[in-house]
N, C-alpha and C positions, 0 to 999 in steps of 0.2 A: 683586547679590551681597553688598553691604555689610551689609544687614540679616541675611542668613543667616550671614555670618561673625561678626557681633556676637552672634547667638544662640548659635553654637557656642562662642564664647569665654565667654559668660555661663554656659552649661551647665557648662563645665569649672571655672570660678572661683567660681560662686555657692555660698555655704555652704548645705548641706542642713540647715537649722536644725531642721526638724521630724522628722528621721529618728530612729528608735529601733530596738532590736534586733527581729528577727523574732519572738522569743518574747514580747516586749512587745506586738507587734501582735496576736498571737493572742488575748490576753485584753482587748484594747482599751486597754492601758497605753501609756505614752509621753507625748509632748507633747500637751496638751489641744487640742481643736479651736479655731480662731480664733473669737472672739466675733462676734456679729452686727454690732457696730460696726466690727470690724476687717474683716470681709468686705465691708461696704458701703464702707469707705474704699478697699479695693483695687479694687472693681468696683461700679458703681451697682446697687442692688437690682433683681433681676429680669432683669438683662442677662446673656446667655451670653457666654463668652469661652473662648479656648484656654489651657490650662495645661499645664505640663510636669511629669511625674512621673518619678522616678528608680527604676531597678530594677537588678538584677544583669545584667551584659552576657551575652547569650545566652538570657535568660529573657523577652525582650520579647513573644514570641508567647504564652507561657504566661500572662503578666500580663494581656495583652489578653483572653484567653479567660476568665480568672478574673474580671476586672472586668465583662465583658459578662454573665457568669452572675449576678453579684451585682446588677447593674443590673436584671436581669429578676426575680430572686427577691425583691429588697427594694423593688420597685415605685418606682424613682426615674427612670423614663424621662422624666419631666417636668423633671428637673434635670440629668441626665447624658445627653448626646445622641449623642456619637460618641467612639470610641477609635481612634487612628491611630498606626501605627508608620511613621515616615518611611523610605521605601525608594526605591531607584533601580535600574532594570534595568542589569545589567552583563554584557558579553560576555567570557567567560574562554576563552582558548586554552590548552589543555594537552594534551600528547602528540599534537599534530596534530588534536585535536578541539575544536570550538567548542560552548560551551553558554551559555545565558542563565541568570544567577543573580540573585537579589534581594539587594542589599547594603543593610544598615542605614546610613542616612545619619548618624544619631547613636546609636551603640551604647550601650545602657544607659538610653535615654530613650524615653518614650511620651507622645503628646499626647492630651489629653482636652478635649473641648468640653463645657462645663458651666456651670451657674449656681452660683456658690460660696455655699453655705450650710453651717451646721453639719452637717446631715444628709448633703449630698453630699460634704462633706469627709470625714466619717466613713466613708462607703462606699468611697471611693477609697483613703483613707489606710490602711485596715485590710484591703485586698485582699492576699492572699498574694503575696509577691514584691515588693510596693511598699515602697521604703525611704524615700520622702519626696517632697514637692513641691519644685520649684525655686523659690526665693524668698529674701527676706531675713528671717532669724529665723523666726518662726512663721507669717509671712504669705505665702501663695502669690502669686506675681507673674504676672499674665496676660501673654500674648504680645501684642506690638503688631501691628496689622493688616498692616503691611508685612512683618513677619517671617513671619506665617502665609502670606501670598501668595507669598513667595519659596520657602518649603518646598513648598507645594502645586504651584507651577509646576515646581519641580525634579522632583517625583514624576511629573508628567504629561508630561514631556519625551518626544517621540516617538522620538528616537534614543537607544538604550541607550549608556551609558558603556562604553568599552572598557578593560578592566584591562590595563595594560602591565606585563609581567613582566621587561622588559629595561631597561637603562640605557645611557647613552653610554659607549662603549668596549668593551661586551660583544659577543661574537660571536653571530650569529643565523643561522638558516637561512631562506631564502625558500621559502615553501610554495605560492605561487600566482603566476601570470603568466609572462611570457617568461623570467624568470630563476629559474624554479622549480628548487629543490634547490641553488642557489648559496649559498655561505656568505660572510659578511663581517662587518665590525665596524660598530656603530652610531656614526654621526658626529653626528647631530642628531635631536631628537625635537620635533615640533610638536603639542602637546596640543590646540590650538584647531582645527587642521585634521585631526587624527587621522592624521598622516603621520609617517613615519620615513625618514631618509636613511641608507643603508647603503653602505659602501665595499666593492665586490666586485672580485675579480681577473678582468679581462676581457681576453683576448688579451695577458696579461703586464703589464697596466696596472691600477692602482687606479682604478676608475670609480665615481662616486657614483650611486646609484640611489634614486629617491624611491618609496616604497611606502606602502600603507595599513597600519595597525597589524595588520589581520587577515591580511596577506600574509606575516608573518614570525613566527618563534617562536625561543625561546632554543635555541642550538645544543647 
């Protein structure tokens, strides 16, 4: 998890040095593309790597669609190979109903697997909705292999993450099991085991009951 945490921190803190206004992108204005020397310094010539691009939060899917269309029409499939939005399945319990949703792991960011050249930089950088690469100054910084592995492993996790809408001290209603429809206060939340401990009034006594996250909802 350290590599993933470091990546999330870098995304939040790294200056978007090559960002320009969207109007500037439309006519190709803004910061010039990195030179061949600069791209080779960042990544050995001819080697593909994963890069992070920034966009407005909520526009990740639109940016991916726009970029995939540009890759096709501008014939750069030999330089730009894949566009990925890091997501994770999440179970949300609301109004007694459960639904699986896809949550963006890094809102406002999209991953691109590419060989960094002036041409590929131009295609990505001038895609509608893209505000810049993550990197220092004008030089996009490739992700380290361990960072990519952590992200992909998180996306491929079999068990969906459960969105917890309650916190310690709040009252909840039990919606499943032998204590169905009992109400009580949350006394402990175990995120690793997906368990919650609720204090319920049972025969006039406060009794701790351990339940799965999906067995309770906010009262």
